[in-house]
N, C-alpha and C positions, 0 to 999 in steps of 0.2 A: 897123428900129426899134432904138433903144437900150433898155437894160434898164428904165430908169425909165418910158419911154413904154409898153413892154409892160405893166408893172404898172398904169399909169393906165388903159389900155384894158381890161385884164382886170377891174379893180375896177368899172369902169363897166358892163361886160357882165354881171358877176355881179349888180350892183344892179338890172338890168332884170328879174331873176327867170327868165330863159330857161333856166338850168341846173337849175331846181328840179323841173319836171314829170318824173315817172318815165318817161313815154313818150319824152321828149327824151333822157334818159340812156341808155335801152335802144337807141334809134336810133343814138346815137353809139358805143356799144359794138359794135353790129352793123357799123358802118362800119369800126371798128378791126379787128374780126375778119376781115372781107373783105380789108382791105388787107394784113394779115399773111399770109393765105393766098395772095393774088396775088403778093406779093413774096418768097415762101419761098425761091426759088433765090438771089435777091440777098442775102437775109439770111444764108443758109448760106455764100455766097461771101465775105461780109464777115467772118464769124466765122472762116473759113479763113484769110483774110488777116491778121487781128489776132492770132489765137491758135492757128492751125493745126488747128482743129477739123474733123473729118470731117463730111460731111453727115449721117451717122447720129447722131453725138454732138450735132451742132448742133440737129437736130430733137428728139432725145430729151431734151436738157437745157435747151433754150432755146425754140425755136419751138413745139414741141408743148406744153410746160408753159404757155407764154404763151397759146396758144389755149384750153387747158383753163381757165385762170383767167378769160379773157374770157367764154367760153361759160357758165361757172358764174355769173358776175355777170349776164349776160343773163337767165338762168333765174331768179335769186333776188332781183334788185334790188327788184322790186315788193314782195316780202314784207319785205325788210330795211327799206324806207323807210316802212313803215306804223307808225302810232302803236301803242304797246303799253299796254293798259289795266292798271292796277295796283290793288291793294287800297287802299281809302280808310278810314282810321281813323274810328271812330264819332264822335269830337268834331268831325270835319269834315263831318258829315251836314248838308245833303244836297249831295253833290258827286260828281264823277267825277275820278279821277286817272289820268294817262297820261304815258308817256315818248315824246317825239317826236325822232327823229334829224334833225339839220340839218347841211348842209355847213358846213365852216369858212369857206369863201370862196375866197381866192386862195392856192394851196398851191405849194410848191417841192419838186420831187423831184430829188435828186442821186444819180445811179447810178454804180456802179463799173465797172472794166474787165474783171473776171474772167468774169462772165456778163453782158456788156454789153447784150444784147437782153432777156433774161428779166427782169433786175433793173431795167429801165426800164419795160417794158410791164406787168409784173405790178402794181406800185403805181399805174401810170397807170390801169389798168382799175378798180382799187379807188377811186381818187380821182374818176374820171368817174361811177362808179356812185353815189357818195355825193353828187354834185351840185356839185362844185367846178370852178373854173377852175384851170389848171395851167401852171406853168413847168417844163419838163424840162431838166435839165443833165446830159448824158451825159459820160463820162470822156474826157479828151483822149488817154489812153493807148490807146484802141481807136477810132481815127479812122474806119476803114471802116464799123464798125457804127454809129458816131454819124451817119455820112452817111445810112445807110439808115433809121435811126430818124427823122432829120429829114425825109427824103423821105416816109415813111409818115404822119407827123403833119401835114405840110403838105397831103398829099392828103386827109386826113380832116377836118381842123378849121381854122377861121379862127384867126388868131393871138390875137385877143382872147379866145378860149376856151382853146386849148392852144398854147403856143409852145415852141420849142426854142432854148436858148442854148448855143452851142458855145464851145470855147476851153479855157483852162487856169486857172492859179491866179488870174490877174487877174480873170477873169470870175467864178470862184468867190467871190473876196473881194467883188466888187461886188454879187453876188447876196445874199450873207449880210449885207451892210450895209443891205439893204432891209427893209422891214416886210412880212412875209408873215403870213398867218393860221395857217399850219402849215408845218412843214418835215419832210420825210422824207429821211433820209440813209442810204445804205449805203456802207460803206468801213472804213477802218482806225480803230483806237482813237485814234491821234494826231490825225487830222483830225476825228474825231467829237467830241473835246474842244473843238476850236476852233469847230465848228458849234454846240455847246451854249452856249459862251461868247457867241457872236454872238446866238443866240436869246434868251439871258437879258436882253440889252440891251433887247429889245422885248417881253419876257415872252411870247414865241412858243412854243406847244407844239411838241414835236419827237418824232419816232420815230427812234431810232438803231439801225440794224442793223450791228453791228460784228463782232468776231471773237474770237480768242484761241486758246489751245492746248487743243484738244479731245482729251481722253484716250480711248483705246480699251482697255478692260480685258478681259483673257482669263484666266479662272480655270481650275483644274485639271479642272473638269467639262465644259468647253466641247468641242463637236465641232470639233476642230482643223482638219480638212481644209476643212470648210464655212466656218469662221471665216476661214481664210487666203484663200479664194476671194473672199469678200465684202469683206474688208479691202483686198485688192489692187485690186478694182474701185473702191471709194470713195476710196482714198488717191490713186491715180494718174489718176483721172478729171480731165480738164482739166489734166493735168500737176501735180496737187496744188494748183492755184490755185482752191480751193474753200473758202469760209469755214467749212463744216461738215465738211471732210475730217478723218479721224482724224489728228491732229497727231503723236501718239506712242502707242506701245503700252505698257501696264502689264501685264506677263505674270507669272503665278505661276511661280516658279522651276522647278518640276518638270516643266512642259510647254513651257518656253521653246525648247529645242533642236528639239523636234518642230514647234513653230509656225514657227520660222525656216526649217526645211527645207521646210515646206509653202508658205510665202510665196515662197521662191525658185522652187519648182516652178510656182506660179501666175503669177509674173511672166513666166517663160519661156513658159508656156502662153498667157497672155492677150496678151503683147506681142512674143513671139518671142525668138529668141536675140540678135537685134540690134535692140533697140527704136528706135534712132535712125534706122533705115531702114524702120520700120513706117509706111506712109502714113496710118494712122489714129491715130498718136500725135502729139500737138500740140507746142506750143513755149511757151517762157517769153515773157511779154508784151514785155519790152525788155531791153537790156543791163544796166541798173541792177539789175533784179531777178535777172537771170542771174548777175551777179557776186556779189550778196548771197547767193543760195542756194548757189552753189559755195563761198563762204566759210564756210558752216556745216558742210560735209562734212569729217569727219576720216578721211583715207584709211586710217589704221591700224585703223579700226573698221568698214570697209565689208565687208559679206557678199556683196553683189551690186550691180552698177551702178557709179556714180561717173563714168562716161564722159560727156563733154559736147562740144558742137560750137558754137563761138561764131558761126560763119557762119549756122547755122540757129536759133540760140538754143534748142537742145535739151539737156536733161539727162536721162540714162537713169533709169528707176525704180531708186531706190537704197535699200538697207536698211543701217542701222548697228546693230551689236550691242554689248553691254557698255557702253552709254551711261550716264552719270550726270547728275544734275541740275546739275552744274557745267559740263558741256560747252556749247560755244557754241550748238549746235543746240537746247538747251533754254532758252535765254535770251530767245527771241522766237518769235512765230508763224512757222512755216516757210513756208507758202504756196508750196510747191513739192514736187517728187517725191522727197522724202527722208523715210524712215520710221525714226526711232530706236526702239529697244526697250530698255525698262528692266524689271527684275524686282523682284518683292516675294515675301516668304515666306508670311505668313498674310494671309487676306482682310481681317482687321481692320486690318492695316497701311495699307491703302488710304485709310482715313479721315484718318489723320494726314498722309499725303502730299497728298491733294486739298484738305483744309481749309487747307493752307498755301499754296495757289496761287490765282490769280484765278479767278473764276467763269467757266467756259467756255461758249461758245455751244452746244456739243453735247457729249454724253457717250454712249459706247457700251459695252455690256457683252455679252460672249459667255460664256454660262454655262447649265448645266442645273439649277443650284441656285436654286430660287425664293426661299429665305430670303436668300441673298446678293444676288439681284437686287432684291428688295423693300427690303432694308436700304439698299442704295446709292441707290435712288430716293427714299427717305424722308430720308436724312441728308445728301445732297450737293445743293447748289444749282447748277443749270445751265439753259440755255435750253430745250433739248429733246434728243431723242435716239432711240436704237433699242435694242431687246433682240435680240441675235443677228443684227444687221445694222447697216449704216452708211448715212448720208446720206438715206435714202429718206423720212424723216419730213417733209422739206420739200416733197415732191412731192404734196401734197394740198391742196385748197381747203377741206376739212372741218375742218382744225385750224389754229390760228394758228401762225405761225413768228416767233421773235424770241429775243433774248438776255435776260440778267439781269446786274445789276451791271456789271462792266467789259466784258461782251460785248454790252451794248446795253440799250435800254429801249423798251417797246412791241413790238407784233407785228402781223402782217398775214397775208393770204391769206383768201379767202372772206369769211364774215360778220365775222371779226376784222378783215380789211382794210377792209371797209365802215365798221366802227365806228372804226377808226384815223383815218379821214378825215372823221369826223362828230363833232359835239358833240350829246350827248343832252340835250334840254331836259326838265325835270321840270315838269309843268303840273297845276294843280288847277282844274277847271272847276266853280265854285261856283254852285249853283242859286239862283234869286231868288224862288221861291214861298214860302220860309220862311227864318227867320233865328234861330238859337239865341241867347238873350240872355246866356249865362253869361260870355262873354269881355269884356263891356262893363262899364265903371264906371257907377255905383257898384257894387262887388262885393257880392253877396249870399253871405256866407261860410257862412251856416247851411245853405241849400239847395244853391246852386250849388257851394259848397266841397265838399260831400259828393259831388256828381255828378262834379266835376273829379277828385277823388281816386279815384273808382271807374273813370273812363275812363283816367286816366294812371297806370298802374301796371305 
């Protein structure tokens, strides 16, 4: 089927109302859960082929989190789909007011290559739970994972309900030229801008999960050894190809040398003396990104790492010290295993630095000073983050995940994800056994006017 035919069939299927019953949605989620479990080895093999991910990391960061989101939606969809009774103002007596979530209809999910399974299946589970039909467009940069995603979806769903469209820019462009009821996109800011432009032509609502330079702040009160351990884990996970990875460190000057020394120790401890020979250390997605990341490394500022292997598309975990905001590595999101360190003098200096930059998808602070922590949370705008840890805030269905400003709009996961793929209708159910006369002409200003002013104040 071509893209236009898929959309025609999906709109017709949605119009039958078959996606609306909660029982149907839960049955579909259960089919998806079972298919993911059944194909776990093939999924991990695909992730290994595309990104060099070990089976442990593939399950921890993709398959396992996908199963968690699906099972969460199986458990809670019935509750999420119920109408919610609201307070009714006295002037609307006698009536009942309620909010009713309804599916948008035919939605498009465009997923990225860095977590190609998780960031396809997570929003798909939310879209199914909300009662939509779905077109899924996985990234062309992760072809093996796209194949297993397509296999699973074909096993679970008829194409008039959920379809996969593979391919590259041509297919992306053709999809975005169509009229969808909602678009969910995860990817770069540059492509996100184009998605939003295309959506605006049809006045289509969109959720954009983008990225940016997420800062990791370390102040003089931080537990440095623990901070280094956790930063190294989050930064070099998936070789730094994580949208919420700590992009750079802002470290208070008097603890910088201690932090750098501990980060070097942790890199050696977690990845070995020769990370490029570590079978659990992944690779860069393709040569284009391999060359781009290498181009950001200033060899004169390397503390550890810098080695790379074009044959395997690997770049060793790298730390750069004495970095300034003028360096090439600070001009774009790194999205690779390179960690620049910048220092500041006083905590108050951070606000001038961060207010001058784009709003990040994530922000992390390592500190034992609650005044500093609370001040940062209140005064700086960012998507989400952690206190004394990194990246783990996205690994829950109990909180929404998303960006703000340049790092994205809208969020998902759990109830927030259900709401992202739903339109909430506000309904007043007016009773017919009585009818208050005050709103009708001719107006009785003497009696009804006083009542009106009493009610509306």
